C-alpha positions as CSV (number, residue, x, y, z in Angstrom):
1,M,-5.0,-51.2,-23.0
2,S,-4.0,-49.3,-26.2
3,F,-1.8,-46.3,-26.1
4,A,-4.8,-44.1,-27.0
5,R,-6.8,-45.4,-24.0
6,W,-3.8,-44.9,-21.7
7,A,-3.5,-41.4,-23.0
8,L,-7.2,-40.7,-22.5
9,A,-7.0,-42.1,-19.0
10,G,-4.0,-39.9,-18.3
11,I,-5.8,-36.8,-19.6
12,G,-8.9,-37.8,-17.5
13,L,-6.8,-38.1,-14.3
14,A,-5.0,-34.8,-15.1
15,A,-8.4,-33.1,-15.6
16,V,-9.6,-34.5,-12.3
17,G,-6.4,-33.3,-10.5
18,S,-6.8,-29.9,-12.1
19,A,-10.4,-29.6,-11.0
20,V,-9.5,-30.6,-7.5
21,A,-6.7,-28.1,-7.4
22,Y,-9.0,-25.4,-8.8
23,A,-11.6,-26.1,-6.2
24,Q,-9.1,-26.2,-3.3
25,Y,-7.6,-22.9,-4.2
26,R,-11.0,-21.3,-4.6
27,D,-11.7,-22.3,-1.0
28,T,-8.6,-20.8,0.5
29,E,-8.7,-17.7,2.6
30,E,-7.8,-14.4,0.9
31,P,-6.8,-11.0,2.3
32,D,-9.6,-8.7,3.4
33,Y,-10.3,-5.7,1.2
34,D,-13.1,-3.5,0.0
35,V,-13.6,-2.6,-3.7
36,L,-13.8,1.2,-4.0
37,F,-14.2,1.2,-7.7
38,K,-14.4,-1.3,-10.5
39,E,-14.2,-0.9,-14.3
40,G,-13.9,-4.1,-16.4
41,D,-10.8,-6.0,-15.3
42,F,-9.6,-3.1,-13.2
43,E,-10.3,-2.5,-9.5
44,L,-9.3,0.1,-6.9
45,R,-9.2,-1.7,-3.5
46,Q,-8.7,-0.8,0.1
47,Y,-6.8,-3.6,1.9
48,A,-7.0,-4.1,5.6
49,P,-3.7,-4.6,7.5
50,M,-2.2,-8.0,7.0
51,V,0.5,-10.1,8.5
52,V,3.0,-11.7,6.0
53,A,6.0,-14.0,5.8
54,E,8.7,-12.9,3.4
55,I,11.8,-14.3,1.8
56,T,14.3,-13.1,-0.9
57,H,16.0,-15.1,-3.6
58,T,18.3,-14.2,-6.5
59,G,18.0,-15.4,-10.1
60,E,15.5,-15.4,-13.0
61,R,12.0,-14.6,-11.8
62,R,10.4,-18.1,-12.1
63,R,13.4,-19.9,-10.6
64,A,13.6,-17.4,-7.7
65,Q,9.8,-17.7,-7.3
66,S,10.0,-21.5,-7.1
67,A,12.8,-21.4,-4.5
68,S,11.0,-18.9,-2.4
69,F,7.7,-20.8,-2.6
70,R,9.4,-24.0,-1.4
71,R,11.0,-22.2,1.6
72,L,7.8,-20.4,2.7
73,A,5.8,-23.6,2.2
74,A,8.3,-25.5,4.5
75,Y,7.7,-22.8,7.1
76,I,3.9,-22.8,7.0
77,F,3.6,-26.6,6.9
78,G,5.9,-27.0,9.9
79,K,8.8,-28.6,8.0
80,D,11.4,-26.0,9.0
81,R,10.7,-25.0,12.6
82,P,12.3,-25.4,16.0
83,A,11.6,-28.8,17.5
84,G,8.1,-29.0,19.1
85,D,6.8,-26.2,16.9
86,E,5.2,-28.1,14.0
87,E,1.7,-26.5,13.9
88,D,0.5,-26.2,10.3
89,I,-0.5,-22.7,9.1
90,A,-3.3,-22.8,6.5
91,M,-2.4,-21.9,3.0
92,T,-3.9,-18.6,1.7
93,A,-4.2,-17.0,-1.7
94,P,-2.7,-15.3,-3.5
95,V,1.0,-15.8,-3.6
96,I,2.4,-12.4,-4.4
97,S,5.6,-11.2,-6.0
98,E,6.7,-7.6,-6.5
99,R,9.6,-5.5,-7.6
100,V,11.2,-3.2,-5.0
101,D,14.0,-0.6,-5.0
102,R,17.5,-1.8,-4.1
103,D,17.7,0.7,-1.3
104,E,14.5,-0.4,0.4
105,K,15.1,-1.4,4.0
106,I,14.0,-4.8,5.3
107,A,13.5,-4.9,9.1
108,M,14.6,-7.9,11.1
109,T,10.9,-8.6,11.8
110,A,9.7,-7.4,8.4
111,P,6.9,-8.3,5.9
112,V,2.7,-14.5,-0.7
113,F,4.7,-11.4,-2.3
114,Q,7.7,-11.4,-4.5
115,N,9.6,-8.3,-5.6
116,E,12.9,-7.5,-7.3
117,T,15.2,-5.9,-4.7
118,A,18.1,-5.6,-7.2
119,A,19.0,-7.0,-10.6
120,N,17.6,-10.6,-10.5
121,E,16.8,-10.4,-6.8
122,W,13.2,-11.1,-5.9
123,R,11.1,-11.1,-2.7
124,M,8.1,-13.2,-2.1
125,R,5.4,-12.9,0.5
126,F,2.8,-15.3,1.8
127,V,-0.2,-13.6,3.5
128,M,-0.8,-15.3,6.9
129,P,-4.3,-16.3,8.0
130,A,-6.2,-13.5,9.7
131,K,-6.3,-15.3,13.0
132,Y,-2.6,-14.8,13.5
133,T,-0.6,-11.9,14.8
134,L,3.1,-11.3,14.8
135,Q,3.1,-12.5,18.4
136,T,1.1,-15.8,17.8
137,L,2.8,-17.0,14.6
138,P,5.3,-19.9,14.9
139,T,9.0,-18.8,15.0
140,P,10.3,-18.7,11.4
141,P,13.8,-19.8,10.3
142,S,16.5,-17.1,10.0
143,D,15.9,-16.5,6.2
144,I,12.2,-15.7,6.6
145,Y,10.9,-12.5,8.0
146,L,7.5,-11.6,9.5
147,A,5.8,-8.2,9.4
148,E,2.4,-6.5,9.4
149,L,1.6,-4.5,6.3
150,P,-0.5,-1.4,7.0
151,R,-3.8,-0.5,5.5
152,R,-3.4,0.6,1.9
153,R,-5.1,1.4,-1.4
154,V,-4.2,-0.7,-4.3
155,A,-5.0,-0.6,-8.1
156,T,-5.3,-4.0,-9.8
157,I,-5.8,-5.6,-13.1
158,R,-7.0,-9.2,-13.3
159,F,-6.1,-11.7,-16.1
160,S,-6.0,-15.4,-16.8
161,G,-3.2,-17.6,-18.3
162,N,0.2,-18.8,-17.3
163,A,1.5,-15.3,-16.3
164,R,4.6,-15.3,-18.5
165,D,7.0,-12.4,-18.2
166,T,5.6,-10.9,-21.5
167,D,2.1,-11.1,-20.0
168,L,3.1,-9.3,-16.9
169,I,4.7,-6.5,-19.0
170,I,1.6,-6.1,-21.0
171,M,-0.6,-5.9,-17.9
172,E,1.8,-3.4,-16.2
173,A,1.3,-1.1,-19.2
174,R,-2.5,-1.5,-19.2
175,L,-2.7,-0.9,-15.4
176,T,-0.4,2.2,-15.8
177,D,-2.6,3.6,-18.4
178,W,-5.8,3.0,-16.3
179,I,-4.2,4.6,-13.2
180,E,-3.3,7.7,-15.2
181,S,-6.9,7.9,-16.7
182,Q,-8.3,7.8,-13.2
183,G,-6.0,10.6,-12.0
184,L,-4.3,8.3,-9.5
185,K,-0.6,8.2,-8.5
186,P,1.4,5.0,-7.8
187,A,3.1,4.8,-4.4
188,G,5.4,1.8,-5.1
189,G,6.4,-0.9,-7.5
190,F,4.4,-3.5,-9.3
191,E,3.3,-6.6,-7.5
192,Y,2.2,-9.9,-9.1
193,A,-0.5,-12.0,-7.4
194,F,-1.0,-15.7,-8.3
195,Y,-4.1,-17.4,-6.9
196,D,-4.0,-20.9,-8.3
197,S,-1.9,-24.1,-8.3
198,P,0.3,-24.8,-11.3
199,M,-2.0,-27.8,-11.9
200,V,-4.8,-25.5,-12.8
201,P,-5.1,-24.9,-16.6
202,G,-4.0,-21.5,-17.7
203,P,-7.5,-20.3,-18.9
204,L,-8.9,-21.0,-15.4
205,R,-6.1,-19.3,-13.5
206,R,-6.6,-16.0,-11.7
207,N,-3.6,-13.7,-11.8
208,E,-3.3,-10.0,-11.0
209,V,-0.9,-7.1,-11.3
210,L,-1.2,-4.7,-8.5
211,I,0.4,-1.3,-7.5
212,E,-0.1,0.7,-4.3
213,I,-1.8,4.1,-4.8
214,E,-0.9,7.3,-3.0
215,K,-3.4,8.5,-0.4
216,S,-5.4,11.4,-1.6
């Protein structure tokens, strides 16, 4: 077979893989929320309480995100649990990362999100399937914490692409402007939500920048 045919075959297989990954992620469970207001790519949402698993890593955002993802995936797929506790936990979407203040306290049984806790220190959270509570989840390893996030209002902007750092900065600015135009006040730092597998082509990916809003 000629190189051109091999290349076309490879592209075809990659396309099939991407389509499968796209379909699988679109079928995953997502956190429960109500849309209070929508304007173009912006939404104001009311999220229900949710249980999350959390881990923190230090380094450049994408490297910290990759390390955090691997550790949390090992937990939910039963690869890093006490013997006899190998029950799989279904993968949900999105994986979420966020910046947080250095002084923010993390409880021993605390709250996928990622946030910057200090210079080059990031936290990632996986949202657990709704059927679980803190009491019914499998015991996590010592570097992963579990918590229940309370009900909260969140402003979001949705965008496609590979979610590079420059993209996130642009979306933060757009979301900030929209929040101000609506007379809303942020109650925390930015969070980044990623809904799709890396196999999914950038134009088909769903990404979001979110920020919690003060209660009125």
